[in-house]
PDB file of N, CA, C, O and CB in Angstrom:
ATOM      1  N   MET A   1       0.821  -1.184   0.000  1.00  0.00           N
ATOM      2  CA  MET A   1       0.000   0.000   0.000  1.00  0.00           C
ATOM      3  C   MET A   1       0.870   1.255   0.000  1.00  0.00           C
ATOM      4  O   MET A   1       0.586   2.215  -0.716  1.00  0.00           O
ATOM      5  CB  MET A   1      -0.937  -0.006   1.201  1.00  0.00           C
ATOM      6  N   LEU A   2       1.930   1.241   0.807  1.00  0.00           N
ATOM      7  CA  LEU A   2       2.853   2.378   0.831  1.00  0.00           C
ATOM      8  C   LEU A   2       3.594   2.507  -0.490  1.00  0.00           C
ATOM      9  O   LEU A   2       3.809   3.617  -0.978  1.00  0.00           O
ATOM     10  CB  LEU A   2       3.855   2.234   1.981  1.00  0.00           C
ATOM     11  N   MET A   3       3.980   1.388  -1.066  1.00  0.00           N
ATOM     12  CA  MET A   3       4.712   1.412  -2.328  1.00  0.00           C
ATOM     13  C   MET A   3       3.846   1.919  -3.477  1.00  0.00           C
ATOM     14  O   MET A   3       4.369   2.358  -4.501  1.00  0.00           O
ATOM     15  CB  MET A   3       5.238   0.023  -2.652  1.00  0.00           C
ATOM     16  N   ASP A   4       2.538   1.863  -3.314  1.00  0.00           N
ATOM     17  CA  ASP A   4       1.623   2.396  -4.315  1.00  0.00           C
ATOM     18  C   ASP A   4       1.390   3.895  -4.133  1.00  0.00           C
ATOM     19  O   ASP A   4       0.624   4.504  -4.880  1.00  0.00           O
ATOM     20  CB  ASP A   4       0.298   1.656  -4.257  1.00  0.00           C
ATOM     21  N   GLY A   5       2.053   4.485  -3.136  1.00  0.00           N
ATOM     22  CA  GLY A   5       1.927   5.918  -2.904  1.00  0.00           C
ATOM     23  C   GLY A   5       0.684   6.323  -2.143  1.00  0.00           C
ATOM     24  O   GLY A   5       0.315   7.497  -2.126  1.00  0.00           O
ATOM     25  N   ARG A   6       0.046   5.368  -1.520  1.00  0.00           N
ATOM     26  CA  ARG A   6      -1.201   5.651  -0.814  1.00  0.00           C
ATOM     27  C   ARG A   6      -0.968   6.130   0.605  1.00  0.00           C
ATOM     28  O   ARG A   6       0.017   5.766   1.247  1.00  0.00           O
ATOM     29  CB  ARG A   6      -2.072   4.425  -0.794  1.00  0.00           C
ATOM     30  N   LEU A   7      -1.888   6.952   1.083  1.00  0.00           N
ATOM     31  CA  LEU A   7      -1.965   7.268   2.500  1.00  0.00           C
ATOM     32  C   LEU A   7      -2.726   6.122   3.145  1.00  0.00           C
ATOM     33  O   LEU A   7      -3.768   5.705   2.639  1.00  0.00           O
ATOM     34  CB  LEU A   7      -2.661   8.666   2.765  1.00  0.00           C
ATOM     35  N   ILE A   8      -2.219   5.617   4.247  1.00  0.00           N
ATOM     36  CA  ILE A   8      -2.852   4.476   4.904  1.00  0.00           C
ATOM     37  C   ILE A   8      -3.355   4.898   6.272  1.00  0.00           C
ATOM     38  O   ILE A   8      -2.635   5.534   7.043  1.00  0.00           O
ATOM     39  CB  ILE A   8      -1.869   3.289   5.028  1.00  0.00           C
ATOM     40  N   ASP A   9      -4.587   4.542   6.565  1.00  0.00           N
ATOM     41  CA  ASP A   9      -5.091   4.671   7.927  1.00  0.00           C
ATOM     42  C   ASP A   9      -5.560   3.287   8.372  1.00  0.00           C
ATOM     43  O   ASP A   9      -5.557   2.338   7.589  1.00  0.00           O
ATOM     44  CB  ASP A   9      -6.255   5.735   8.017  1.00  0.00           C
ATOM     45  N   HIS A  10      -5.952   3.189   9.606  1.00  0.00           N
ATOM     46  CA  HIS A  10      -6.309   1.886  10.160  1.00  0.00           C
ATOM     47  C   HIS A  10      -7.457   1.220   9.411  1.00  0.00           C
ATOM     48  O   HIS A  10      -7.347   0.041   9.075  1.00  0.00           O
ATOM     49  CB  HIS A  10      -6.675   2.032  11.613  1.00  0.00           C
ATOM     50  N   PRO A  11      -8.563   1.929   9.132  1.00  0.00           N
ATOM     51  CA  PRO A  11      -9.656   1.253   8.416  1.00  0.00           C
ATOM     52  C   PRO A  11      -9.242   0.737   7.023  1.00  0.00           C
ATOM     53  O   PRO A  11      -9.652  -0.352   6.624  1.00  0.00           O
ATOM     54  CB  PRO A  11     -10.835   2.208   8.269  1.00  0.00           C
ATOM     55  N   ASP A  12      -8.442   1.504   6.297  1.00  0.00           N
ATOM     56  CA  ASP A  12      -7.978   1.041   4.979  1.00  0.00           C
ATOM     57  C   ASP A  12      -7.118  -0.207   5.111  1.00  0.00           C
ATOM     58  O   ASP A  12      -7.280  -1.167   4.358  1.00  0.00           O
ATOM     59  CB  ASP A  12      -7.185   2.148   4.266  1.00  0.00           C
ATOM     60  N   PHE A  13      -6.202  -0.184   6.075  1.00  0.00           N
ATOM     61  CA  PHE A  13      -5.304  -1.314   6.294  1.00  0.00           C
ATOM     62  C   PHE A  13      -6.091  -2.569   6.648  1.00  0.00           C
ATOM     63  O   PHE A  13      -5.854  -3.644   6.096  1.00  0.00           O
ATOM     64  CB  PHE A  13      -4.296  -0.993   7.401  1.00  0.00           C
ATOM     65  N   GLU A  14      -7.035  -2.416   7.581  1.00  0.00           N
ATOM     66  CA  GLU A  14      -7.824  -3.575   8.005  1.00  0.00           C
ATOM     67  C   GLU A  14      -8.682  -4.115   6.858  1.00  0.00           C
ATOM     68  O   GLU A  14      -8.804  -5.328   6.689  1.00  0.00           O
ATOM     69  CB  GLU A  14      -8.717  -3.202   9.198  1.00  0.00           C
ATOM     70  N   ALA A  15      -9.273  -3.217   6.074  1.00  0.00           N
ATOM     71  CA  ALA A  15     -10.111  -3.656   4.960  1.00  0.00           C
ATOM     72  C   ALA A  15      -9.305  -4.420   3.911  1.00  0.00           C
ATOM     73  O   ALA A  15      -9.791  -5.389   3.327  1.00  0.00           O
ATOM     74  CB  ALA A  15     -10.795  -2.457   4.315  1.00  0.00           C
ATOM     75  N   GLU A  16      -8.081  -3.981   3.680  1.00  0.00           N
ATOM     76  CA  GLU A  16      -7.276  -4.608   2.628  1.00  0.00           C
ATOM     77  C   GLU A  16      -6.541  -5.857   3.100  1.00  0.00           C
ATOM     78  O   GLU A  16      -6.355  -6.795   2.325  1.00  0.00           O
ATOM     79  CB  GLU A  16      -6.279  -3.618   2.093  1.00  0.00           C
ATOM     80  N   THR A  17      -6.124  -5.877   4.359  1.00  0.00           N
ATOM     81  CA  THR A  17      -5.302  -6.993   4.832  1.00  0.00           C
ATOM     82  C   THR A  17      -6.031  -7.967   5.748  1.00  0.00           C
ATOM     83  O   THR A  17      -5.581  -9.095   5.949  1.00  0.00           O
ATOM     84  CB  THR A  17      -4.114  -6.460   5.546  1.00  0.00           C
ATOM     85  N   GLY A  18      -7.162  -7.525   6.305  1.00  0.00           N
ATOM     86  CA  GLY A  18      -7.859  -8.368   7.274  1.00  0.00           C
ATOM     87  C   GLY A  18      -7.215  -8.329   8.646  1.00  0.00           C
ATOM     88  O   GLY A  18      -7.629  -9.062   9.545  1.00  0.00           O
ATOM     89  N   SER A  19      -6.219  -7.493   8.819  1.00  0.00           N
ATOM     90  CA  SER A  19      -5.509  -7.369  10.097  1.00  0.00           C
ATOM     91  C   SER A  19      -5.741  -5.991  10.696  1.00  0.00           C
ATOM     92  O   SER A  19      -5.828  -4.998   9.974  1.00  0.00           O
ATOM     93  CB  SER A  19      -3.997  -7.622   9.912  1.00  0.00           C
ATOM     94  N   TRP A  20      -5.839  -5.937  12.012  1.00  0.00           N
ATOM     95  CA  TRP A  20      -5.974  -4.658  12.692  1.00  0.00           C
ATOM     96  C   TRP A  20      -4.627  -4.166  13.201  1.00  0.00           C
ATOM     97  O   TRP A  20      -4.578  -3.176  13.931  1.00  0.00           O
ATOM     98  CB  TRP A  20      -6.964  -4.771  13.845  1.00  0.00           C
ATOM     99  N   ARG A  21      -3.524  -4.834  12.835  1.00  0.00           N
ATOM    100  CA  ARG A  21      -2.212  -4.535  13.408  1.00  0.00           C
ATOM    101  C   ARG A  21      -1.367  -3.585  12.557  1.00  0.00           C
ATOM    102  O   ARG A  21      -0.193  -3.854  12.302  1.00  0.00           O
ATOM    103  CB  ARG A  21      -1.458  -5.811  13.616  1.00  0.00           C
ATOM    104  N   LEU A  22      -1.958  -2.491  12.125  1.00  0.00           N
ATOM    105  CA  LEU A  22      -1.228  -1.497  11.347  1.00  0.00           C
ATOM    106  C   LEU A  22      -0.026  -0.966  12.109  1.00  0.00           C
ATOM    107  O   LEU A  22       1.054  -0.823  11.535  1.00  0.00           O
ATOM    108  CB  LEU A  22      -2.145  -0.350  10.964  1.00  0.00           C
ATOM    109  N   SER A  23      -0.196  -0.673  13.390  1.00  0.00           N
ATOM    110  CA  SER A  23       0.925  -0.105  14.156  1.00  0.00           C
ATOM    111  C   SER A  23       2.102  -1.073  14.220  1.00  0.00           C
ATOM    112  O   SER A  23       3.254  -0.640  14.215  1.00  0.00           O
ATOM    113  CB  SER A  23       0.472   0.259  15.578  1.00  0.00           C
ATOM    114  N   ALA A  24       1.835  -2.358  14.278  1.00  0.00           N
ATOM    115  CA  ALA A  24       2.923  -3.345  14.301  1.00  0.00           C
ATOM    116  C   ALA A  24       3.666  -3.349  12.966  1.00  0.00           C
ATOM    117  O   ALA A  24       4.893  -3.449  12.938  1.00  0.00           O
ATOM    118  CB  ALA A  24       2.371  -4.758  14.612  1.00  0.00           C
ATOM    119  N   ALA A  25       2.934  -3.241  11.871  1.00  0.00           N
ATOM    120  CA  ALA A  25       3.573  -3.206  10.550  1.00  0.00           C
ATOM    121  C   ALA A  25       4.416  -1.941  10.395  1.00  0.00           C
ATOM    122  O   ALA A  25       5.541  -2.000   9.898  1.00  0.00           O
ATOM    123  CB  ALA A  25       2.509  -3.278   9.430  1.00  0.00           C
ATOM    124  N   ILE A  26       3.879  -0.805  10.818  1.00  0.00           N
ATOM    125  CA  ILE A  26       4.622   0.453  10.718  1.00  0.00           C
ATOM    126  C   ILE A  26       5.840   0.410  11.631  1.00  0.00           C
ATOM    127  O   ILE A  26       6.920   0.851  11.238  1.00  0.00           O
ATOM    128  CB  ILE A  26       3.719   1.657  11.078  1.00  0.00           C
ATOM    129  N   PHE A  27       5.683  -0.112  12.840  1.00  0.00           N
ATOM    130  CA  PHE A  27       6.811  -0.229  13.772  1.00  0.00           C
ATOM    131  C   PHE A  27       7.937  -1.029  13.124  1.00  0.00           C
ATOM    132  O   PHE A  27       9.100  -0.628  13.176  1.00  0.00           O
ATOM    133  CB  PHE A  27       6.364  -0.900  15.101  1.00  0.00           C
ATOM    134  N   ARG A  28       7.597  -2.135  12.527  1.00  0.00           N
ATOM    135  CA  ARG A  28       8.620  -2.974  11.904  1.00  0.00           C
ATOM    136  C   ARG A  28       9.312  -2.241  10.753  1.00  0.00           C
ATOM    137  O   ARG A  28      10.539  -2.261  10.657  1.00  0.00           O
ATOM    138  CB  ARG A  28       8.000  -4.281  11.397  1.00  0.00           C
ATOM    139  N   LEU A  29       8.541  -1.600   9.888  1.00  0.00           N
ATOM    140  CA  LEU A  29       9.122  -0.875   8.769  1.00  0.00           C
ATOM    141  C   LEU A  29      10.056   0.237   9.236  1.00  0.00           C
ATOM    142  O   LEU A  29      11.153   0.399   8.700  1.00  0.00           O
ATOM    143  CB  LEU A  29       8.026  -0.297   7.898  1.00  0.00           C
ATOM    144  N   VAL A  30       9.623   0.996  10.226  1.00  0.00           N
ATOM    145  CA  VAL A  30      10.386   2.163  10.672  1.00  0.00           C
ATOM    146  C   VAL A  30      11.521   1.778  11.613  1.00  0.00           C
ATOM    147  O   VAL A  30      12.681   2.097  11.351  1.00  0.00           O
ATOM    148  CB  VAL A  30       9.465   3.157  11.358  1.00  0.00           C
ATOM    149  N   ARG A  31      11.202   1.113  12.681  1.00  0.00           N
ATOM    150  CA  ARG A  31      12.198   0.858  13.732  1.00  0.00           C
ATOM    151  C   ARG A  31      13.139  -0.295  13.413  1.00  0.00           C
ATOM    152  O   ARG A  31      14.333  -0.225  13.703  1.00  0.00           O
ATOM    153  CB  ARG A  31      11.502   0.576  15.031  1.00  0.00           C
ATOM    154  N   GLU A  32      12.610  -1.344  12.823  1.00  0.00           N
ATOM    155  CA  GLU A  32      13.451  -2.517  12.572  1.00  0.00           C
ATOM    156  C   GLU A  32      14.132  -2.482  11.211  1.00  0.00           C
ATOM    157  O   GLU A  32      15.265  -2.942  11.072  1.00  0.00           O
ATOM    158  CB  GLU A  32      12.624  -3.769  12.683  1.00  0.00           C
ATOM    159  N   LEU A  33      13.444  -1.934  10.196  1.00  0.00           N
ATOM    160  CA  LEU A  33      13.985  -1.972   8.840  1.00  0.00           C
ATOM    161  C   LEU A  33      14.478  -0.621   8.342  1.00  0.00           C
ATOM    162  O   LEU A  33      15.108  -0.545   7.288  1.00  0.00           O
ATOM    163  CB  LEU A  33      12.948  -2.491   7.902  1.00  0.00           C
ATOM    164  N   GLY A  34      14.197   0.451   9.091  1.00  0.00           N
ATOM    165  CA  GLY A  34      14.725   1.766   8.759  1.00  0.00           C
ATOM    166  C   GLY A  34      14.018   2.515   7.639  1.00  0.00           C
ATOM    167  O   GLY A  34      14.575   3.471   7.100  1.00  0.00           O
ATOM    168  N   TRP A  35      12.820   2.109   7.280  1.00  0.00           N
ATOM    169  CA  TRP A  35      12.073   2.806   6.235  1.00  0.00           C
ATOM    170  C   TRP A  35      11.625   4.171   6.755  1.00  0.00           C
ATOM    171  O   TRP A  35      11.225   4.281   7.914  1.00  0.00           O
ATOM    172  CB  TRP A  35      10.848   1.965   5.773  1.00  0.00           C
ATOM    173  N   PRO A  36      11.683   5.216   5.922  1.00  0.00           N
ATOM    174  CA  PRO A  36      11.298   6.567   6.339  1.00  0.00           C
ATOM    175  C   PRO A  36       9.793   6.827   6.159  1.00  0.00           C
ATOM    176  O   PRO A  36       9.392   7.707   5.398  1.00  0.00           O
ATOM    177  CB  PRO A  36      12.099   7.600   5.547  1.00  0.00           C
ATOM    178  N   VAL A  37       8.991   6.063   6.857  1.00  0.00           N
ATOM    179  CA  VAL A  37       7.538   6.216   6.764  1.00  0.00           C
ATOM    180  C   VAL A  37       7.130   7.453   7.562  1.00  0.00           C
ATOM    181  O   VAL A  37       7.516   7.618   8.719  1.00  0.00           O
ATOM    182  CB  VAL A  37       6.795   4.938   7.290  1.00  0.00           C
ATOM    183  N   GLU A  38       6.349   8.310   6.928  1.00  0.00           N
ATOM    184  CA  GLU A  38       5.867   9.514   7.592  1.00  0.00           C
ATOM    185  C   GLU A  38       4.542   9.231   8.292  1.00  0.00           C
ATOM    186  O   GLU A  38       3.705   8.477   7.798  1.00  0.00           O
ATOM    187  CB  GLU A  38       5.710  10.667   6.583  1.00  0.00           C
ATOM    188  N   SER A  39       4.377   9.849   9.441  1.00  0.00           N
ATOM    189  CA  SER A  39       3.132   9.767  10.197  1.00  0.00           C
ATOM    190  C   SER A  39       2.507  11.154  10.210  1.00  0.00           C
ATOM    191  O   SER A  39       3.149  12.128  10.605  1.00  0.00           O
ATOM    192  CB  SER A  39       3.374   9.235  11.655  1.00  0.00           C
ATOM    193  N   ILE A  40       1.269  11.241   9.783  1.00  0.00           N
ATOM    194  CA  ILE A  40       0.547  12.503   9.754  1.00  0.00           C
ATOM    195  C   ILE A  40      -0.638  12.368  10.696  1.00  0.00           C
ATOM    196  O   ILE A  40      -1.532  11.556  10.459  1.00  0.00           O
ATOM    197  CB  ILE A  40       0.087  12.875   8.299  1.00  0.00           C
ATOM    198  N   GLU A  41      -0.651  13.154  11.757  1.00  0.00           N
ATOM    199  CA  GLU A  41      -1.742  13.085  12.720  1.00  0.00           C
ATOM    200  C   GLU A  41      -2.857  14.035  12.314  1.00  0.00           C
ATOM    201  O   GLU A  41      -2.619  15.200  11.994  1.00  0.00           O
ATOM    202  CB  GLU A  41      -1.242  13.416  14.136  1.00  0.00           C
ATOM    203  N   ILE A  42      -4.076  13.514  12.334  1.00  0.00           N
ATOM    204  CA  ILE A  42      -5.231  14.336  11.974  1.00  0.00           C
ATOM    205  C   ILE A  42      -6.324  14.172  13.033  1.00  0.00           C
ATOM    206  O   ILE A  42      -6.490  13.092  13.600  1.00  0.00           O
ATOM    207  CB  ILE A  42      -5.768  13.950  10.564  1.00  0.00           C
ATOM    208  N   PRO A  43      -7.059  15.239  13.292  1.00  0.00           N
ATOM    209  CA  PRO A  43      -8.173  15.121  14.229  1.00  0.00           C
ATOM    210  C   PRO A  43      -9.241  14.185  13.676  1.00  0.00           C
ATOM    211  O   PRO A  43      -9.563  14.230  12.489  1.00  0.00           O
ATOM    212  CB  PRO A  43      -8.777  16.501  14.528  1.00  0.00           C
ATOM    213  N   SER A  44      -9.778  13.352  14.528  1.00  0.00           N
ATOM    214  CA  SER A  44     -10.843  12.432  14.149  1.00  0.00           C
ATOM    215  C   SER A  44     -11.776  12.245  15.344  1.00  0.00           C
ATOM    216  O   SER A  44     -11.901  11.144  15.881  1.00  0.00           O
ATOM    217  CB  SER A  44     -10.261  11.063  13.672  1.00  0.00           C
ATOM    218  N   PRO A  45     -12.429  13.333  15.753  1.00  0.00           N
ATOM    219  CA  PRO A  45     -13.237  13.276  16.973  1.00  0.00           C
ATOM    220  C   PRO A  45     -14.447  12.364  16.844  1.00  0.00           C
ATOM    221  O   PRO A  45     -15.005  12.188  15.761  1.00  0.00           O
ATOM    222  CB  PRO A  45     -13.694  14.656  17.346  1.00  0.00           C
ATOM    223  N   THR A  46     -14.832  11.797  17.959  1.00  0.00           N
ATOM    224  CA  THR A  46     -16.069  11.035  18.060  1.00  0.00           C
ATOM    225  C   THR A  46     -16.859  11.623  19.221  1.00  0.00           C
ATOM    226  O   THR A  46     -16.337  12.445  19.974  1.00  0.00           O
ATOM    227  CB  THR A  46     -15.794   9.493  18.265  1.00  0.00           C
ATOM    228  N   ASP A  47     -18.107  11.209  19.370  1.00  0.00           N
ATOM    229  CA  ASP A  47     -18.901  11.683  20.501  1.00  0.00           C
ATOM    230  C   ASP A  47     -18.270  11.271  21.825  1.00  0.00           C
ATOM    231  O   ASP A  47     -18.278  12.039  22.787  1.00  0.00           O
ATOM    232  CB  ASP A  47     -20.331  11.147  20.412  1.00  0.00           C
ATOM    233  N   ASP A  48     -17.719  10.047  21.873  1.00  0.00           N
ATOM    234  CA  ASP A  48     -17.108   9.545  23.096  1.00  0.00           C
ATOM    235  C   ASP A  48     -15.725  10.122  23.356  1.00  0.00           C
ATOM    236  O   ASP A  48     -15.286  10.189  24.504  1.00  0.00           O
ATOM    237  CB  ASP A  48     -17.022   8.056  23.039  1.00  0.00           C
ATOM    238  N   CYS A  49     -15.034  10.540  22.299  1.00  0.00           N
ATOM    239  CA  CYS A  49     -13.661  11.040  22.428  1.00  0.00           C
ATOM    240  C   CYS A  49     -13.461  12.248  21.510  1.00  0.00           C
ATOM    241  O   CYS A  49     -12.910  12.115  20.417  1.00  0.00           O
ATOM    242  CB  CYS A  49     -12.630   9.920  22.089  1.00  0.00           C
ATOM    243  N   PRO A  50     -13.909  13.424  21.954  1.00  0.00           N
ATOM    244  CA  PRO A  50     -13.841  14.601  21.092  1.00  0.00           C
ATOM    245  C   PRO A  50     -12.415  15.037  20.742  1.00  0.00           C
ATOM    246  O   PRO A  50     -12.219  15.736  19.747  1.00  0.00           O
ATOM    247  CB  PRO A  50     -14.554  15.736  21.753  1.00  0.00           C
ATOM    248  N   GLY A  51     -11.433  14.647  21.524  1.00  0.00           N
ATOM    249  CA  GLY A  51     -10.051  15.012  21.252  1.00  0.00           C
ATOM    250  C   GLY A  51      -9.278  13.951  20.489  1.00  0.00           C
ATOM    251  O   GLY A  51      -8.053  14.034  20.398  1.00  0.00           O
ATOM    252  N   ARG A  52      -9.956  12.964  19.945  1.00  0.00           N
ATOM    253  CA  ARG A  52      -9.318  11.834  19.264  1.00  0.00           C
ATOM    254  C   ARG A  52      -8.502  12.299  18.051  1.00  0.00           C
ATOM    255  O   ARG A  52      -8.939  13.134  17.259  1.00  0.00           O
ATOM    256  CB  ARG A  52     -10.380  10.813  18.824  1.00  0.00           C
ATOM    257  N   VAL A  53      -7.321  11.733  17.942  1.00  0.00           N
ATOM    258  CA  VAL A  53      -6.423  11.988  16.816  1.00  0.00           C
ATOM    259  C   VAL A  53      -6.006  10.634  16.249  1.00  0.00           C
ATOM    260  O   VAL A  53      -5.686   9.712  16.999  1.00  0.00           O
ATOM    261  CB  VAL A  53      -5.166  12.842  17.254  1.00  0.00           C
ATOM    262  N   ILE A  54      -6.010  10.520  14.934  1.00  0.00           N
ATOM    263  CA  ILE A  54      -5.543   9.284  14.299  1.00  0.00           C
ATOM    264  C   ILE A  54      -4.354   9.602  13.399  1.00  0.00           C
ATOM    265  O   ILE A  54      -4.100  10.761  13.069  1.00  0.00           O
ATOM    266  CB  ILE A  54      -6.687   8.605  13.482  1.00  0.00           C
ATOM    267  N   ALA A  55      -3.642   8.570  13.014  1.00  0.00           N
ATOM    268  CA  ALA A  55      -2.474   8.752  12.155  1.00  0.00           C
ATOM    269  C   ALA A  55      -2.746   8.211  10.760  1.00  0.00           C
ATOM    270  O   ALA A  55      -3.386   7.175  10.581  1.00  0.00           O
ATOM    271  CB  ALA A  55      -1.244   8.062  12.761  1.00  0.00           C
ATOM    272  N   LEU A  56      -2.240   8.945   9.783  1.00  0.00           N
ATOM    273  CA  LEU A  56      -2.159   8.474   8.410  1.00  0.00           C
ATOM    274  C   LEU A  56      -0.682   8.221   8.149  1.00  0.00           C
ATOM    275  O   LEU A  56       0.172   8.954   8.648  1.00  0.00           O
ATOM    276  CB  LEU A  56      -2.780   9.514   7.379  1.00  0.00           C
ATOM    277  N   TYR A  57      -0.380   7.205   7.383  1.00  0.00           N
ATOM    278  CA  TYR A  57       1.010   6.874   7.089  1.00  0.00           C
ATOM    279  C   TYR A  57       1.246   6.962   5.595  1.00  0.00           C
ATOM    280  O   TYR A  57       0.370   6.639   4.793  1.00  0.00           O
ATOM    281  CB  TYR A  57       1.369   5.470   7.613  1.00  0.00           C
ATOM    282  N   ARG A  58       2.451   7.407   5.228  1.00  0.00           N
ATOM    283  CA  ARG A  58       2.801   7.497   3.808  1.00  0.00           C
ATOM    284  C   ARG A  58       4.296   7.315   3.646  1.00  0.00           C
ATOM    285  O   ARG A  58       5.072   7.504   4.583  1.00  0.00           O
ATOM    286  CB  ARG A  58       2.351   8.850   3.205  1.00  0.00           C
ATOM    287  N   LEU A  59       4.674   6.949   2.453  1.00  0.00           N
ATOM    288  CA  LEU A  59       6.079   6.816   2.086  1.00  0.00           C
ATOM    289  C   LEU A  59       6.310   7.728   0.895  1.00  0.00           C
ATOM    290  O   LEU A  59       5.647   7.586  -0.132  1.00  0.00           O
ATOM    291  CB  LEU A  59       6.464   5.323   1.756  1.00  0.00           C
ATOM    292  N   ASP A  60       7.240   8.659   1.020  1.00  0.00           N
ATOM    293  CA  ASP A  60       7.517   9.605  -0.057  1.00  0.00           C
ATOM    294  C   ASP A  60       7.908   8.852  -1.326  1.00  0.00           C
ATOM    295  O   ASP A  60       8.592   7.830  -1.272  1.00  0.00           O
ATOM    296  CB  ASP A  60       8.635  10.590   0.354  1.00  0.00           C
ATOM    297  N   ALA A  61       7.466   9.370  -2.459  1.00  0.00           N
ATOM    298  CA  ALA A  61       7.687   8.714  -3.751  1.00  0.00           C
ATOM    299  C   ALA A  61       9.165   8.476  -4.059  1.00  0.00           C
ATOM    300  O   ALA A  61       9.503   7.502  -4.732  1.00  0.00           O
ATOM    301  CB  ALA A  61       7.075   9.543  -4.854  1.00  0.00           C
ATOM    302  N   LYS A  62      10.046   9.347  -3.578  1.00  0.00           N
ATOM    303  CA  LYS A  62      11.470   9.137  -3.877  1.00  0.00           C
ATOM    304  C   LYS A  62      11.981   7.848  -3.240  1.00  0.00           C
ATOM    305  O   LYS A  62      12.869   7.202  -3.795  1.00  0.00           O
ATOM    306  CB  LYS A  62      12.305  10.331  -3.384  1.00  0.00           C
ATOM    307  N   TYR A  63      11.433   7.462  -2.081  1.00  0.00           N
ATOM    308  CA  TYR A  63      11.865   6.224  -1.444  1.00  0.00           C
ATOM    309  C   TYR A  63      11.260   5.013  -2.145  1.00  0.00           C
ATOM    310  O   TYR A  63      11.884   3.955  -2.217  1.00  0.00           O
ATOM    311  CB  TYR A  63      11.481   6.223   0.037  1.00  0.00           C
ATOM    312  N   THR A  64      10.054   5.171  -2.656  1.00  0.00           N
ATOM    313  CA  THR A  64       9.455   4.104  -3.444  1.00  0.00           C
ATOM    314  C   THR A  64      10.306   3.839  -4.680  1.00  0.00           C
ATOM    315  O   THR A  64      10.588   2.688  -5.011  1.00  0.00           O
ATOM    316  CB  THR A  64       8.008   4.462  -3.845  1.00  0.00           C
ATOM    317  N   ALA A  65      10.711   4.907  -5.358  1.00  0.00           N
ATOM    318  CA  ALA A  65      11.556   4.778  -6.558  1.00  0.00           C
ATOM    319  C   ALA A  65      12.880   4.106  -6.224  1.00  0.00           C
ATOM    320  O   ALA A  65      13.355   3.256  -6.977  1.00  0.00           O
ATOM    321  CB  ALA A  65      11.815   6.159  -7.188  1.00  0.00           C
ATOM    322  N   GLN A  66      13.475   4.483  -5.101  1.00  0.00           N
ATOM    323  CA  GLN A  66      14.746   3.880  -4.694  1.00  0.00           C
ATOM    324  C   GLN A  66      14.585   2.398  -4.431  1.00  0.00           C
ATOM    325  O   GLN A  66      15.413   1.592  -4.856  1.00  0.00           O
ATOM    326  CB  GLN A  66      15.296   4.571  -3.451  1.00  0.00           C
ATOM    327  N   ALA A  67      13.515   2.035  -3.727  1.00  0.00           N
ATOM    328  CA  ALA A  67      13.288   0.623  -3.412  1.00  0.00           C
ATOM    329  C   ALA A  67      13.064  -0.177  -4.688  1.00  0.00           C
ATOM    330  O   ALA A  67      13.579  -1.287  -4.824  1.00  0.00           O
ATOM    331  CB  ALA A  67      12.084   0.464  -2.464  1.00  0.00           C
ATOM    332  N   LEU A  68      12.300   0.379  -5.621  1.00  0.00           N
ATOM    333  CA  LEU A  68      12.056  -0.331  -6.874  1.00  0.00           C
ATOM    334  C   LEU A  68      13.335  -0.481  -7.686  1.00  0.00           C
ATOM    335  O   LEU A  68      13.569  -1.514  -8.315  1.00  0.00           O
ATOM    336  CB  LEU A  68      11.000   0.397  -7.696  1.00  0.00           C
ATOM    337  N   ALA A  69      14.165   0.567  -7.664  1.00  0.00           N
ATOM    338  CA  ALA A  69      15.441   0.502  -8.388  1.00  0.00           C
ATOM    339  C   ALA A  69      16.341  -0.575  -7.800  1.00  0.00           C
ATOM    340  O   ALA A  69      17.042  -1.271  -8.535  1.00  0.00           O
ATOM    341  CB  ALA A  69      16.157   1.864  -8.350  1.00  0.00           C
ATOM    342  N   MET A  70      16.325  -0.716  -6.483  1.00  0.00           N
ATOM    343  CA  MET A  70      17.139  -1.739  -5.818  1.00  0.00           C
ATOM    344  C   MET A  70      16.650  -3.139  -6.162  1.00  0.00           C
ATOM    345  O   MET A  70      17.431  -4.090  -6.191  1.00  0.00           O
ATOM    346  CB  MET A  70      17.118  -1.537  -4.298  1.00  0.00           C
ATOM    347  N   GLN A  71      15.339  -3.258  -6.426  1.00  0.00           N
ATOM    348  CA  GLN A  71      14.783  -4.553  -6.814  1.00  0.00           C
ATOM    349  C   GLN A  71      15.019  -4.851  -8.282  1.00  0.00           C
ATOM    350  O   GLN A  71      14.858  -5.985  -8.734  1.00  0.00           O
ATOM    351  CB  GLN A  71      13.298  -4.598  -6.515  1.00  0.00           C
ATOM    352  N   GLY A  72      15.403  -3.820  -9.022  1.00  0.00           N
ATOM    353  CA  GLY A  72      15.701  -4.025 -10.429  1.00  0.00           C
ATOM    354  C   GLY A  72      14.504  -3.930 -11.360  1.00  0.00           C
ATOM    355  O   GLY A  72      14.523  -4.481 -12.461  1.00  0.00           O
ATOM    356  N   GLY A  73      13.466  -3.236 -10.923  1.00  0.00           N
ATOM    357  CA  GLY A  73      12.326  -3.108 -11.811  1.00  0.00           C
ATOM    358  C   GLY A  73      11.294  -2.153 -11.272  1.00  0.00           C
ATOM    359  O   GLY A  73      11.360  -1.721 -10.121  1.00  0.00           O
ATOM    360  N   ALA A  74      10.357  -1.835 -12.105  1.00  0.00           N
ATOM    361  CA  ALA A  74       9.270  -0.953 -11.710  1.00  0.00           C
ATOM    362  C   ALA A  74       7.994  -1.767 -11.550  1.00  0.00           C
ATOM    363  O   ALA A  74       7.894  -2.898 -12.026  1.00  0.00           O
ATOM    364  CB  ALA A  74       9.073   0.182 -12.743  1.00  0.00           C
ATOM    365  N   ARG A  75       7.036  -1.176 -10.879  1.00  0.00           N
ATOM    366  CA  ARG A  75       5.736  -1.818 -10.667  1.00  0.00           C
ATOM    367  C   ARG A  75       4.801  -1.431 -11.755  1.00  0.00           C
ATOM    368  O   ARG A  75       3.650  -1.865 -11.763  1.00  0.00           O
ATOM    369  CB  ARG A  75       5.145  -1.453  -9.317  1.00  0.00           C
TER     370      ARG A  75
END
């Protein structure tokens, strides 16, 4: 999803992968593998939690291009 240049949030991730563990995937990419994934926090209030903030994740296109070049091909 990141390699496709998409912004990812939890509902998108869960719908596409069937997993609710987006934070674990991002943790692994960033902390363990060193990928420069950006986190963008946006307000997402609910009646129960008016101060709720969620994260969107993205990978800048230049890093996608670098990764594809290292693999020896484009998508």
